[in-house]
C-alpha positions in Angstrom: -1.9 24.3 2.9 0.3 22.7 0.3 -0.3 22.5 -3.5 -0.3 18.7 -3.4 -3.7 17.1 -3.6 -4.7 14.2 -1.4 -6.8 11.4 -2.8 -9.7 10.2 -0.7 -12.3 7.4 -0.7 -15.7 8.0 1.0 -17.3 4.9 2.6 -20.8 5.8 3.7 -24.0 3.8 3.3 -26.3 6.8 2.8 -26.0 8.7 -0.5 -27.1 11.9 1.3 -24.2 11.4 3.8 -21.8 11.0 0.9 -22.9 14.2 -0.8 -22.8 16.2 2.5 -19.2 15.1 3.2 -18.2 15.7 -0.4 -19.6 19.2 -0.2 -17.8 19.9 3.1 -14.5 18.8 1.6 -15.0 21.0 -1.5 -15.7 24.0 0.7 -13.2 23.5 3.4 -10.6 21.1 2.1 -10.4 21.9 -1.6 -7.1 20.0 -2.0 -8.7 16.7 -1.1 -9.9 14.9 -4.2 -12.6 12.2 -3.8 -11.7 9.5 -6.3 -14.3 6.9 -5.3 -17.1 6.0 -2.9 -18.5 2.8 -1.4 -21.6 1.9 0.7 -20.6 -1.5 2.2 -17.7 -3.5 3.6 -17.1 -5.7 0.5 -17.3 -2.8 -1.9 -15.1 -0.6 0.4 -12.4 -3.2 0.5 -12.4 -3.5 -3.3 -12.4 0.3 -3.9 -9.7 1.0 -1.3 -7.4 -1.7 -2.6 -7.9 -0.4 -6.2 -7.6 3.3 -5.5 -4.9 3.2 -2.7 -6.1 6.6 -1.4 -4.2 8.9 1.0 -7.3 9.2 3.1 -10.3 7.0 3.8 -13.4 8.6 5.3 -15.1 5.6 7.0 -18.6 5.5 8.4 -19.1 3.1 11.3 -22.5 1.7 10.2 -22.5 0.3 6.7 -25.1 -1.6 4.7 -23.4 -5.0 5.2 -21.3 -4.5 8.4 -19.3 -1.8 10.0 -16.3 0.4 9.2 -14.3 -1.6 11.8 -14.9 -4.7 9.6 -13.2 -2.9 6.7 -10.1 -2.2 8.8 -10.0 -5.8 10.1 -10.2 -7.0 6.4 -7.4 -4.7 5.3 -4.8 -5.1 8.1 -2.0 -3.6 5.8 -4.0 -0.5 4.9 -1.7 2.4 4.4 -4.2 5.2 4.2 -5.0 7.7 6.9 -8.5 6.7 8.3 -11.0 9.3 9.5 -14.1 7.8 11.0 -17.4 9.6 10.5 -20.5 8.5 12.5 -23.5 9.6 14.4 -22.5 7.4 17.3 -19.5 7.6 19.6 -19.5 4.2 21.2 -16.9 2.8 18.7 -14.4 5.6 19.2 -12.1 3.6 21.5 -11.8 0.7 19.1 -11.3 3.1 16.2 -8.4 4.7 18.0 -6.9 1.3 18.8 -7.0 0.5 15.1 -4.9 3.7 14.5 -7.6 6.0 13.0 -6.3 9.5 12.5 -9.6 11.0 13.8 -13.2 10.3 14.7 -15.8 12.9 13.6 -19.3 12.9 14.9 -22.2 13.8 12.6 -23.2 16.5 11.8 -19.6 17.1 11.0 -18.0 20.4 12.3 -16.1 22.0 9.4 -13.3 23.1 11.7 -12.8 19.6 13.1 -12.9 18.3 9.6 -10.1 20.7 8.6 -8.0 19.6 11.6 -8.5 15.9 10.8 -7.5 16.4 7.2 -4.4 18.3 8.4 -3.4 15.4 10.6 -4.0 13.0 7.7 -1.8 15.2 5.5 1.0 15.3 8.1 0.8 11.5 8.3 1.1 11.3 4.5 4.1 13.6 4.5 5.8 11.6 7.2 5.2 8.4 5.3 6.7 9.8 2.1 9.8 11.0 4.0 10.2 7.5 5.5 9.7 6.0 2.0 12.4 8.4 0.6 14.8 7.3 3.3 14.1 3.6 2.7 14.6 4.1 -1.1 17.9 5.9 -0.4 19.1 3.1 1.8 18.0 0.5 -0.7 19.9 2.3 -3.4 23.1 2.0 -1.3 22.4 -1.7 -0.6 21.9 -2.4 -4.3 25.7 -2.2 -4.7 26.1 -5.4 -2.7 26.8 -8.8 -4.2 25.3 -12.1 -3.4 27.0 -15.5 -3.8 24.8 -18.1 -5.6 26.0 -21.7 -5.4 26.6 -23.3 -8.8 28.0 -26.8 -9.7 31.5 -25.5 -10.0 31.4 -23.3 -6.9 29.8 -19.9 -6.6 28.6 -17.1 -8.9 28.9 -13.6 -7.5 26.0 -11.5 -8.7 25.3 -7.8 -8.1 21.9 -7.3 -6.5 21.1 -4.7 -9.1 21.4 -7.5 -11.7 18.6 -9.5 -10.2 15.1 -8.9 -11.7 13.1 -11.2 -9.5 13.0 -14.5 -7.7 10.4 -17.2 -8.1 9.7 -20.0 -5.7 9.7 -23.6 -6.9 8.8 -25.8 -3.9 12.0 -25.8 -1.7 14.0 -24.1 -4.4 14.3 -20.5 -5.6 15.0 -19.4 -9.2 16.9 -16.2 -9.7 16.1 -14.3 -12.9 18.8 -11.9 -14.0 18.8 -8.9 -16.3 21.0 -10.6 -18.9 18.5 -13.5 -19.0 20.7 -15.8 -16.9 18.9 -18.0 -14.3 20.1 -19.8 -11.2 18.2 -22.4 -9.3 19.2 -22.4 -5.6 18.3 -25.0 -3.0 16.8 -22.6 -0.6 13.2 -21.5 -0.1 11.8 -18.3 -1.4 11.0 -17.2 2.2 14.6 -17.5 3.2 15.7 -15.3 0.3 12.9 -12.9 1.0 14.2 -12.4 4.6 17.8 -12.1 3.3 16.9 -9.4 0.7 14.2 -7.5 2.5 16.5 -4.6 3.4 18.0 -4.4 0.0 15.1 -3.2 -2.1 13.3 -6.5 -2.7 9.7 -7.2 -1.9 7.5 -10.3 -1.9 4.5 -9.4 -4.0 3.0 -12.9 -4.3 3.4 -16.3 -2.6 5.6 -17.3 -5.6 7.4 -14.0 -6.4 9.9 -11.6 -4.9 10.8 -8.6 -7.1 13.6 -6.1 -7.2 11.7 -2.8 -6.8 14.4 -1.0 -8.9 13.2 -3.0 -11.9 9.5 -2.2 -11.5 8.1 -0.3 -14.5 4.3 -0.5 -14.4 1.6 -1.6 -12.0 -1.7 -2.3 -13.7 -5.1 -2.0 -12.0 -5.7 -5.7 -12.5 -2.8 -6.3 -10.1 -0.1 -7.2 -12.7 3.4 -5.9 -12.2 5.6 -5.2 -15.3 9.4 -5.4 -14.9 12.1 -3.7 -16.9 12.6 -6.8 -19.1 8.9 -6.8 -20.0 7.9 -9.8 -17.8 4.6 -9.6 -16.0 4.1 -10.7 -12.4 0.9 -11.3 -10.5 0.5 -9.2 -7.3 -1.5 -10.6 -4.4 -4.3 -8.2 -3.3 -3.0 -8.0 0.3 0.5 -7.1 -0.9 -0.7 -4.2 -3.1 -0.8 -1.5 -0.3 2.7 -2.2 0.8 3.9 -2.3 -2.8 2.4 1.0 -3.6 3.9 2.5 -0.4 7.4 1.2 -1.3 7.1 2.5 -4.9 5.9 6.0 -3.9 8.4 8.8 -4.6 
């Protein structure tokens, strides 16, 4: 067991079931911290998006749908998913949707410990991949990009670019020294060009340089190093958090 705590969200429509699972975690998986709970699909999607937990314990039968509905609603979910249910008929689909484990109630403490350990290993693997991506992005930040201007081209270091904003079929480059360049190319084209260089599309109108991200607020506002504030689309938040993780 490591000293690092794993955050978790419990999605269970019965309060007694929530308390039972919470107690099992406290007794057998003390390094798992439950940060929030939910009883239905809509609430679960909101809580998971807000909390961005390492683990989601997901009951199959919820008050307004199923746990599978939650996964279908959050296709970019980055958390390790552990299903908990009294029925096993959904196990195949749960595994197809990349659940880490599928625990039948009443939950066996040993199987719970094993499921959490698999979730932990997945979390460690993701952080290692994130570290490698960040290292690669740091190397690529030394590159320059040629931006067309009226007299020819301006050569700009990628590290100088704060963000890009889309304006119909044009893209505006916002630089750290307050310079701006309007280029006759779509934001999507630039997104694809810069995706491997530490840039990420966080909204239909915004691509940001992750090296200049300073704060991410719960109301899905991103603050950059120049103090500017950018809206983050809800479906983009899980990938953003994964890319920003140390």
